[in-house]
N, CA, C and O atoms as CSV, one atom per row, in Angstrom:
chain,resi,resn,atom,element,x,y,z
A,1,MET,N,N,50.535,-2.697,-3.800
A,1,MET,CA,C,49.426,-3.039,-2.945
A,1,MET,C,C,48.211,-3.372,-3.815
A,1,MET,O,O,47.866,-2.609,-4.718
A,2,LEU,N,N,47.577,-4.485,-3.549
A,2,LEU,CA,C,46.418,-4.914,-4.329
A,2,LEU,C,C,45.141,-4.337,-3.738
A,2,LEU,O,O,44.947,-4.325,-2.523
A,3,ALA,N,N,44.289,-3.869,-4.611
A,3,ALA,CA,C,42.991,-3.343,-4.158
A,3,ALA,C,C,42.047,-4.511,-3.896
A,3,ALA,O,O,42.067,-5.519,-4.602
A,4,GLU,N,N,41.234,-4.353,-2.883
A,4,GLU,CA,C,40.262,-5.393,-2.578
A,4,GLU,C,C,39.183,-5.400,-3.650
A,4,GLU,O,O,38.751,-4.339,-4.101
A,5,PRO,N,N,38.745,-6.586,-4.063
A,5,PRO,CA,C,37.693,-6.639,-5.093
A,5,PRO,C,C,36.369,-6.113,-4.524
A,5,PRO,O,O,36.063,-6.302,-3.347
A,6,VAL,N,N,35.610,-5.460,-5.373
A,6,VAL,CA,C,34.313,-4.925,-4.972
A,6,VAL,C,C,33.281,-6.043,-5.036
A,6,VAL,O,O,33.135,-6.716,-6.056
A,7,VAL,N,N,32.570,-6.228,-3.930
A,7,VAL,CA,C,31.541,-7.248,-3.866
A,7,VAL,C,C,30.195,-6.532,-3.739
A,7,VAL,O,O,30.007,-5.695,-2.857
A,8,HIS,N,N,29.285,-6.865,-4.610
A,8,HIS,CA,C,27.974,-6.223,-4.602
A,8,HIS,C,C,27.037,-6.954,-3.648
A,8,HIS,O,O,27.146,-8.164,-3.450
A,9,PHE,N,N,26.124,-6.204,-3.069
A,9,PHE,CA,C,25.178,-6.758,-2.101
A,9,PHE,C,C,24.351,-7.892,-2.702
A,9,PHE,O,O,24.111,-8.903,-2.042
A,10,GLU,N,N,23.918,-7.730,-3.945
A,10,GLU,CA,C,23.100,-8.761,-4.592
A,10,GLU,C,C,23.854,-10.086,-4.700
A,10,GLU,O,O,23.266,-11.158,-4.554
A,11,ASP,N,N,25.177,-10.001,-4.961
A,11,ASP,CA,C,25.991,-11.218,-5.054
A,11,ASP,C,C,26.096,-11.904,-3.698
A,11,ASP,O,O,25.996,-13.127,-3.603
A,12,VAL,N,N,26.301,-11.105,-2.646
A,12,VAL,CA,C,26.393,-11.660,-1.300
A,12,VAL,C,C,25.065,-12.294,-0.909
A,12,VAL,O,O,25.042,-13.374,-0.320
A,13,LEU,N,N,23.970,-11.635,-1.229
A,13,LEU,CA,C,22.642,-12.156,-0.899
A,13,LEU,C,C,22.374,-13.467,-1.631
A,13,LEU,O,O,21.802,-14.393,-1.057
A,14,ALA,N,N,22.783,-13.547,-2.886
A,14,ALA,CA,C,22.591,-14.784,-3.646
A,14,ALA,C,C,23.368,-15.930,-3.018
A,14,ALA,O,O,22.874,-17.056,-2.952
A,15,LEU,N,N,24.579,-15.649,-2.559
A,15,LEU,CA,C,25.364,-16.690,-1.884
A,15,LEU,C,C,24.745,-17.074,-0.540
A,15,LEU,O,O,24.749,-18.247,-0.166
A,16,ALA,N,N,24.222,-16.104,0.172
A,16,ALA,CA,C,23.622,-16.370,1.485
A,16,ALA,C,C,22.392,-17.259,1.353
A,16,ALA,O,O,22.127,-18.082,2.230
A,17,TYR,N,N,21.645,-17.105,0.279
A,17,TYR,CA,C,20.466,-17.949,0.073
A,17,TYR,C,C,20.838,-19.424,-0.129
A,17,TYR,O,O,20.024,-20.315,0.115
A,18,ARG,N,N,22.054,-19.668,-0.569
A,18,ARG,CA,C,22.495,-21.040,-0.828
A,18,ARG,C,C,23.005,-21.747,0.435
A,18,ARG,O,O,23.276,-22.947,0.399
A,19,LEU,N,N,23.135,-21.022,1.540
A,19,LEU,CA,C,23.636,-21.612,2.775
A,19,LEU,C,C,22.610,-22.540,3.405
A,19,LEU,O,O,21.411,-22.435,3.148
A,20,SER,N,N,23.102,-23.449,4.232
A,20,SER,CA,C,22.208,-24.319,4.992
A,20,SER,C,C,21.539,-23.474,6.085
A,20,SER,O,O,22.034,-22.398,6.421
A,21,PRO,N,N,20.437,-23.945,6.629
A,21,PRO,CA,C,19.768,-23.166,7.681
A,21,PRO,C,C,20.687,-22.843,8.866
A,21,PRO,O,O,20.631,-21.735,9.399
A,22,LEU,N,N,21.521,-23.784,9.279
A,22,LEU,CA,C,22.438,-23.543,10.393
A,22,LEU,C,C,23.467,-22.472,10.030
A,22,LEU,O,O,23.786,-21.608,10.846
A,23,ASP,N,N,23.983,-22.535,8.805
A,23,ASP,CA,C,24.953,-21.531,8.364
A,23,ASP,C,C,24.306,-20.148,8.227
A,23,ASP,O,O,24.957,-19.129,8.459
A,24,LYS,N,N,23.042,-20.118,7.854
A,24,LYS,CA,C,22.340,-18.825,7.778
A,24,LYS,C,C,22.247,-18.192,9.159
A,24,LYS,O,O,22.423,-16.982,9.306
A,25,ILE,N,N,21.969,-19.013,10.174
A,25,ILE,CA,C,21.891,-18.497,11.543
A,25,ILE,C,C,23.253,-17.968,11.988
A,25,ILE,O,O,23.342,-16.907,12.606
A,26,LYS,N,N,24.314,-18.716,11.667
A,26,LYS,CA,C,25.664,-18.269,12.016
A,26,LYS,C,C,25.993,-16.941,11.326
A,26,LYS,O,O,26.598,-16.055,11.929
A,27,LEU,N,N,25.590,-16.812,10.058
A,27,LEU,CA,C,25.845,-15.579,9.310
A,27,LEU,C,C,25.128,-14.389,9.943
A,27,LEU,O,O,25.701,-13.310,10.094
A,28,VAL,N,N,23.881,-14.603,10.304
A,28,VAL,CA,C,23.116,-13.510,10.909
A,28,VAL,C,C,23.749,-13.097,12.240
A,28,VAL,O,O,23.848,-11.905,12.531
A,29,LYS,N,N,24.177,-14.066,13.045
A,29,LYS,CA,C,24.805,-13.749,14.330
A,29,LYS,C,C,26.105,-12.969,14.109
A,29,LYS,O,O,26.370,-11.984,14.798
A,30,ARG,N,N,26.898,-13.410,13.162
A,30,ARG,CA,C,28.155,-12.698,12.888
A,30,ARG,C,C,27.904,-11.274,12.410
A,30,ARG,O,O,28.609,-10.346,12.808
A,31,MET,N,N,26.903,-11.103,11.561
A,31,MET,CA,C,26.607,-9.760,11.057
A,31,MET,C,C,26.113,-8.858,12.189
A,31,MET,O,O,26.471,-7.682,12.252
A,32,ALA,N,N,25.288,-9.414,13.084
A,32,ALA,CA,C,24.815,-8.627,14.223
A,32,ALA,C,C,25.984,-8.240,15.122
A,32,ALA,O,O,26.050,-7.104,15.592
A,33,ASP,N,N,26.907,-9.168,15.367
A,33,ASP,CA,C,28.080,-8.868,16.180
A,33,ASP,C,C,28.934,-7.797,15.512
A,33,ASP,O,O,29.455,-6.911,16.189
A,34,ALA,N,N,29.080,-7.870,14.204
A,34,ALA,CA,C,29.890,-6.881,13.484
A,34,ALA,C,C,29.252,-5.494,13.568
A,34,ALA,O,O,29.961,-4.493,13.675
A,35,LEU,N,N,27.931,-5.429,13.520
A,35,LEU,CA,C,27.252,-4.134,13.610
A,35,LEU,C,C,27.393,-3.532,14.998
A,35,LEU,O,O,27.478,-2.312,15.138
A,36,GLU,N,N,27.420,-4.378,16.030
A,36,GLU,CA,C,27.590,-3.871,17.391
A,36,GLU,C,C,28.974,-3.253,17.578
A,36,GLU,O,O,29.130,-2.329,18.377
A,37,GLN,N,N,29.963,-3.737,16.867
A,37,GLN,CA,C,31.337,-3.265,17.025
A,37,GLN,C,C,31.607,-1.996,16.232
A,37,GLN,O,O,32.657,-1.381,16.423
A,38,GLU,N,N,30.713,-1.581,15.357
A,38,GLU,CA,C,30.912,-0.373,14.555
A,38,GLU,C,C,30.081,0.759,15.149
A,38,GLU,O,O,28.871,0.818,14.931
A,39,PRO,N,N,30.718,1.657,15.896
A,39,PRO,CA,C,29.960,2.738,16.537
A,39,PRO,C,C,29.412,3.763,15.540
A,39,PRO,O,O,28.437,4.452,15.838
A,40,ALA,N,N,30.024,3.868,14.371
A,40,ALA,CA,C,29.573,4.863,13.394
A,40,ALA,C,C,28.231,4.485,12.793
A,40,ALA,O,O,27.488,5.357,12.342
A,41,LEU,N,N,27.909,3.202,12.781
A,41,LEU,CA,C,26.662,2.751,12.195
A,41,LEU,C,C,25.620,2.557,13.291
A,41,LEU,O,O,25.597,1.528,13.966
A,42,THR,N,N,24.783,3.528,13.454
A,42,THR,CA,C,23.669,3.386,14.386
A,42,THR,C,C,22.386,3.430,13.590
A,42,THR,O,O,22.360,3.927,12.464
A,43,THR,N,N,21.352,2.926,14.159
A,43,THR,CA,C,20.072,2.869,13.446
A,43,THR,C,C,19.591,4.256,13.065
A,43,THR,O,O,19.052,4.446,11.974
A,44,SER,N,N,19.776,5.225,13.945
A,44,SER,CA,C,19.265,6.562,13.653
A,44,SER,C,C,20.035,7.241,12.532
A,44,SER,O,O,19.461,8.032,11.784
A,45,SER,N,N,21.339,6.942,12.399
A,45,SER,CA,C,22.097,7.594,11.333
A,45,SER,C,C,21.951,6.877,10.004
A,45,SER,O,O,22.038,7.506,8.949
A,46,VAL,N,N,21.730,5.567,10.039
A,46,VAL,CA,C,21.608,4.812,8.794
A,46,VAL,C,C,20.218,4.984,8.197
A,46,VAL,O,O,20.075,5.267,7.007
A,47,ILE,N,N,19.210,4.815,9.015
A,47,ILE,CA,C,17.836,4.894,8.536
A,47,ILE,C,C,17.160,6.073,9.231
A,47,ILE,O,O,16.534,5.915,10.280
A,48,ALA,N,N,17.292,7.225,8.649
A,48,ALA,CA,C,16.652,8.402,9.218
A,48,ALA,C,C,15.243,8.515,8.647
A,48,ALA,O,O,15.068,8.498,7.429
A,49,PRO,N,N,14.246,8.628,9.503
A,49,PRO,CA,C,12.885,8.754,8.976
A,49,PRO,C,C,12.735,10.064,8.210
A,49,PRO,O,O,13.144,11.128,8.676
A,50,THR,N,N,12.157,9.962,7.059
A,50,THR,CA,C,11.964,11.149,6.237
A,50,THR,C,C,10.558,11.675,6.428
A,50,THR,O,O,9.591,10.914,6.446
A,51,GLN,N,N,10.460,12.948,6.566
A,51,GLN,CA,C,9.161,13.596,6.708
A,51,GLN,C,C,8.636,13.933,5.313
A,51,GLN,O,O,9.342,14.560,4.523
A,52,PRO,N,N,7.422,13.529,5.008
A,52,PRO,CA,C,6.882,13.861,3.687
A,52,PRO,C,C,6.701,15.368,3.560
A,52,PRO,O,O,6.389,16.062,4.527
A,53,SER,N,N,6.906,15.852,2.342
A,53,SER,CA,C,6.800,17.282,2.123
A,53,SER,C,C,5.359,17.764,2.253
A,53,SER,O,O,5.128,18.913,2.629
A,54,GLU,N,N,4.408,16.925,1.957
A,54,GLU,CA,C,3.007,17.279,2.126
A,54,GLU,C,C,2.287,16.077,2.733
A,54,GLU,O,O,2.776,14.951,2.639
A,55,PRO,N,N,1.138,16.305,3.351
A,55,PRO,CA,C,0.422,15.193,3.984
A,55,PRO,C,C,0.001,14.142,2.959
A,55,PRO,O,O,-0.153,14.427,1.771
A,56,HIS,N,N,-0.175,12.944,3.447
A,56,HIS,CA,C,-0.630,11.829,2.618
A,56,HIS,C,C,-1.986,12.181,2.016
A,56,HIS,O,O,-2.761,12.917,2.626
A,57,TRP,N,N,-2.279,11.661,0.821
A,57,TRP,CA,C,-3.531,12.009,0.143
A,57,TRP,C,C,-4.733,11.595,0.986
A,57,TRP,O,O,-5.769,12.259,0.946
A,58,GLY,N,N,-4.614,10.519,1.741
A,58,GLY,CA,C,-5.716,10.084,2.592
A,58,GLY,C,C,-6.006,11.095,3.692
A,58,GLY,O,O,-7.163,11.348,4.026
A,59,GLN,N,N,-4.942,11.671,4.252
A,59,GLN,CA,C,-5.122,12.698,5.268
A,59,GLN,C,C,-5.769,13.942,4.665
A,59,GLN,O,O,-6.600,14.586,5.307
A,60,GLN,N,N,-5.393,14.276,3.445
A,60,GLN,CA,C,-5.997,15.427,2.779
A,60,GLN,C,C,-7.483,15.180,2.514
A,60,GLN,O,O,-8.301,16.088,2.662
A,61,LEU,N,N,-7.830,13.954,2.123
A,61,LEU,CA,C,-9.224,13.619,1.863
A,61,LEU,C,C,-10.064,13.705,3.136
A,61,LEU,O,O,-11.167,14.253,3.121
A,62,ILE,N,N,-9.545,13.167,4.231
A,62,ILE,CA,C,-10.267,13.237,5.508
A,62,ILE,C,C,-10.467,14.686,5.922
A,62,ILE,O,O,-11.542,15.054,6.397
A,63,ALA,N,N,-9.434,15.515,5.744
A,63,ALA,CA,C,-9.555,16.932,6.092
A,63,ALA,C,C,-10.621,17.606,5.241
A,63,ALA,O,O,-11.374,18.440,5.743
A,64,LEU,N,N,-10.698,17.255,3.947
A,64,LEU,CA,C,-11.713,17.824,3.069
A,64,LEU,C,C,-13.110,17.384,3.493
A,64,LEU,O,O,-14.032,18.198,3.535
A,65,LEU,N,N,-13.269,16.104,3.805
A,65,LEU,CA,C,-14.580,15.607,4.229
A,65,LEU,C,C,-15.032,16.244,5.541
A,65,LEU,O,O,-16.225,16.457,5.757
A,66,ASP,N,N,-14.083,16.541,6.404
A,66,ASP,CA,C,-14.428,17.189,7.669
A,66,ASP,C,C,-14.951,18.604,7.468
A,66,ASP,O,O,-15.645,19.133,8.337
A,67,THR,N,N,-14.627,19.230,6.328
A,67,THR,CA,C,-15.095,20.601,6.081
A,67,THR,C,C,-16.526,20.634,5.563
A,67,THR,O,O,-17.149,21.696,5.569
A,68,PHE,N,N,-17.068,19.497,5.112
A,68,PHE,CA,C,-18.432,19.472,4.575
A,68,PHE,C,C,-19.456,19.614,5.694
A,68,PHE,O,O,-19.303,19.037,6.770
A,69,GLU,N,N,-20.483,20.378,5.430
A,69,GLU,CA,C,-21.595,20.527,6.359
A,69,GLU,C,C,-22.665,19.524,5.946
A,69,GLU,O,O,-23.266,19.665,4.881
A,70,THR,N,N,-22.907,18.521,6.770
A,70,THR,CA,C,-23.824,17.442,6.405
A,70,THR,C,C,-25.160,17.506,7.133
A,70,THR,O,O,-25.985,16.608,6.963
A,71,ASN,N,N,-25.397,18.527,7.930
A,71,ASN,CA,C,-26.655,18.601,8.679
A,71,ASN,C,C,-27.867,18.697,7.760
A,71,ASN,O,O,-28.917,18.134,8.070
A,72,ASP,N,N,-27.741,19.397,6.639
A,72,ASP,CA,C,-28.868,19.573,5.724
A,72,ASP,C,C,-29.167,18.306,4.929
A,72,ASP,O,O,-30.260,18.185,4.375
A,73,TRP,N,N,-28.258,17.383,4.856
A,73,TRP,CA,C,-28.475,16.173,4.069
A,73,TRP,C,C,-29.587,15.316,4.644
A,73,TRP,O,O,-30.243,14.580,3.907
A,74,GLN,N,N,-29.806,15.398,5.937
A,74,GLN,CA,C,-30.834,14.584,6.561
A,74,GLN,C,C,-32.227,15.057,6.169
A,74,GLN,O,O,-33.173,14.272,6.223
A,75,ALA,N,N,-32.377,16.309,5.778
A,75,ALA,CA,C,-33.688,16.856,5.413
A,75,ALA,C,C,-34.063,16.557,3.971
A,75,ALA,O,O,-35.199,16.816,3.573
A,76,ILE,N,N,-33.148,16.024,3.180
A,76,ILE,CA,C,-33.429,15.734,1.777
A,76,ILE,C,C,-34.409,14.569,1.692
A,76,ILE,O,O,-34.252,13.558,2.377
A,77,ASP,N,N,-35.420,14.725,0.843
A,77,ASP,CA,C,-36.391,13.654,0.653
A,77,ASP,C,C,-35.804,12.673,-0.353
A,77,ASP,O,O,-35.935,12.865,-1.562
A,78,MET,N,N,-35.162,11.631,0.143
A,78,MET,CA,C,-34.476,10.675,-0.706
A,78,MET,C,C,-35.174,9.320,-0.586
A,78,MET,O,O,-35.465,8.879,0.525
A,79,PRO,N,N,-35.446,8.653,-1.707
A,79,PRO,CA,C,-36.109,7.356,-1.636
A,79,PRO,C,C,-35.194,6.295,-1.035
A,79,PRO,O,O,-33.981,6.478,-0.928
A,80,ASP,N,N,-35.800,5.200,-0.655
A,80,ASP,CA,C,-35.028,4.076,-0.135
A,80,ASP,C,C,-34.075,3.600,-1.225
A,80,ASP,O,O,-34.477,3.414,-2.373
A,81,VAL,N,N,-32.839,3.409,-0.866
A,81,VAL,CA,C,-31.803,3.072,-1.838
A,81,VAL,C,C,-32.106,1.744,-2.529
A,81,VAL,O,O,-31.933,1.635,-3.743
A,82,LEU,N,N,-32.550,0.744,-1.791
A,82,LEU,CA,C,-32.835,-0.554,-2.395
A,82,LEU,C,C,-34.009,-0.479,-3.366
A,82,LEU,O,O,-33.976,-1.090,-4.434
A,83,GLU,N,N,-35.038,0.267,-2.998
A,83,GLU,CA,C,-36.176,0.427,-3.900
A,83,GLU,C,C,-35.758,1.175,-5.164
A,83,GLU,O,O,-36.184,0.822,-6.264
A,84,TRP,N,N,-34.931,2.199,-5.014
A,84,TRP,CA,C,-34.446,2.956,-6.166
A,84,TRP,C,C,-33.644,2.040,-7.093
A,84,TRP,O,O,-33.801,2.103,-8.313
A,85,LEU,N,N,-32.786,1.189,-6.520
A,85,LEU,CA,C,-31.982,0.275,-7.319
A,85,LEU,C,C,-32.862,-0.730,-8.056
A,85,LEU,O,O,-32.628,-1.017,-9.230
A,86,LYS,N,N,-33.870,-1.266,-7.374
A,86,LYS,CA,C,-34.787,-2.200,-8.028
A,86,LYS,C,C,-35.520,-1.526,-9.183
A,86,LYS,O,O,-35.729,-2.133,-10.233
A,87,GLU,N,N,-35.903,-0.285,-8.987
A,87,GLU,CA,C,-36.596,0.458,-10.051
A,87,GLU,C,C,-35.681,0.681,-11.250
A,87,GLU,O,O,-36.111,0.537,-12.395
A,88,GLN,N,N,-34.421,1.033,-10.994
A,88,GLN,CA,C,-33.465,1.246,-12.076
A,88,GLN,C,C,-33.248,-0.042,-12.876
A,88,GLN,O,O,-33.190,-0.017,-14.105
A,89,ARG,N,N,-33.130,-1.152,-12.170
A,89,ARG,CA,C,-32.935,-2.434,-12.851
A,89,ARG,C,C,-34.166,-2.827,-13.665
A,89,ARG,O,O,-34.036,-3.369,-14.762
A,90,ALA,N,N,-35.355,-2.558,-13.134
A,90,ALA,CA,C,-36.581,-2.875,-13.862
A,90,ALA,C,C,-36.668,-2.038,-15.140
A,90,ALA,O,O,-37.082,-2.542,-16.184
A,91,GLN,N,N,-36.282,-0.764,-15.061
A,91,GLN,CA,C,-36.291,0.089,-16.251
A,91,GLN,C,C,-35.285,-0.419,-17.286
A,91,GLN,O,O,-35.579,-0.428,-18.482
A,92,GLN,N,N,-34.124,-0.833,-16.844
A,92,GLN,CA,C,-33.129,-1.370,-17.777
A,92,GLN,C,C,-33.638,-2.656,-18.425
A,92,GLN,O,O,-33.472,-2.862,-19.627
A,93,ASP,N,N,-34.258,-3.519,-17.617
A,93,ASP,CA,C,-34.801,-4.764,-18.165
A,93,ASP,C,C,-35.875,-4.473,-19.207
A,93,ASP,O,O,-35.945,-5.153,-20.231
A,94,GLN,N,N,-36.710,-3.472,-18.956
A,94,GLN,CA,C,-37.771,-3.105,-19.896
A,94,GLN,C,C,-37.174,-2.608,-21.213
A,94,GLN,O,O,-37.640,-2.978,-22.291
A,95,LYS,N,N,-36.138,-1.766,-21.120
A,95,LYS,CA,C,-35.486,-1.261,-22.331
A,95,LYS,C,C,-34.844,-2.400,-23.123
A,95,LYS,O,O,-34.916,-2.429,-24.351
A,96,ARG,N,N,-34.224,-3.328,-22.416
A,96,ARG,CA,C,-33.600,-4.465,-23.094
A,96,ARG,C,C,-34.650,-5.354,-23.749
A,96,ARG,O,O,-34.452,-5.854,-24.857
A,97,ARG,N,N,-35.765,-5.545,-23.057
A,97,ARG,CA,C,-36.829,-6.384,-23.603
A,97,ARG,C,C,-37.370,-5.769,-24.895
A,97,ARG,O,O,-37.596,-6.484,-25.871
A,98,ILE,N,N,-37.577,-4.455,-24.908
A,98,ILE,CA,C,-38.054,-3.773,-26.112
A,98,ILE,C,C,-37.026,-3.920,-27.229
A,98,ILE,O,O,-37.390,-4.168,-28.378
A,99,PHE,N,N,-35.765,-3.771,-26.904
A,99,PHE,CA,C,-34.710,-3.891,-27.903
A,99,PHE,C,C,-34.704,-5.297,-28.501
A,99,PHE,O,O,-34.622,-5.440,-29.721
A,100,TRP,N,N,-34.789,-6.335,-27.672
A,100,TRP,CA,C,-34.727,-7.691,-28.168
A,100,TRP,C,C,-35.995,-8.064,-28.934
A,100,TRP,O,O,-35.929,-8.830,-29.895
A,101,GLU,N,N,-37.135,-7.538,-28.526
A,101,GLU,CA,C,-38.363,-7.823,-29.248
A,101,GLU,C,C,-38.319,-7.186,-30.634
A,101,GLU,O,O,-38.863,-7.738,-31.590
A,102,GLY,N,N,-37.668,-6.019,-30.743
A,102,GLY,CA,C,-37.545,-5.343,-32.042
A,102,GLY,C,C,-36.602,-6.065,-32.974
A,102,GLY,O,O,-36.701,-5.900,-34.190
A,103,MET,N,N,-35.687,-6.862,-32.446
A,103,MET,CA,C,-34.710,-7.583,-33.253
A,103,MET,C,C,-35.336,-8.811,-33.907
A,103,MET,O,O,-34.837,-9.276,-34.932
A,104,GLU,N,N,-36.398,-9.337,-33.350
A,104,GLU,CA,C,-36.991,-10.585,-33.865
A,104,GLU,C,C,-37.792,-10.379,-35.112
A,104,GLU,O,O,-38.346,-11.334,-35.655
């Protein structure tokens, strides 16, 4: 008795890409029909959703942010952000100007 040759999925996929559009449609229909006839292969048994062992890092971050008490932040005397940024840039420009003037 001869053993059937092993065909790898990648080889089948490479051949399927070479088919004409009509033949690709026929292939998909045949594969769908074949899956309907196999009762052992159901979506739930083949692709079982896996539960992560711990929550996603984004969920952990949101939970951490929810624990912060932000009521006191409104009482902080904080300057206007745009004015602060303009001041920082002006200070940097002044330092650069002094540096370049010293190089001449």
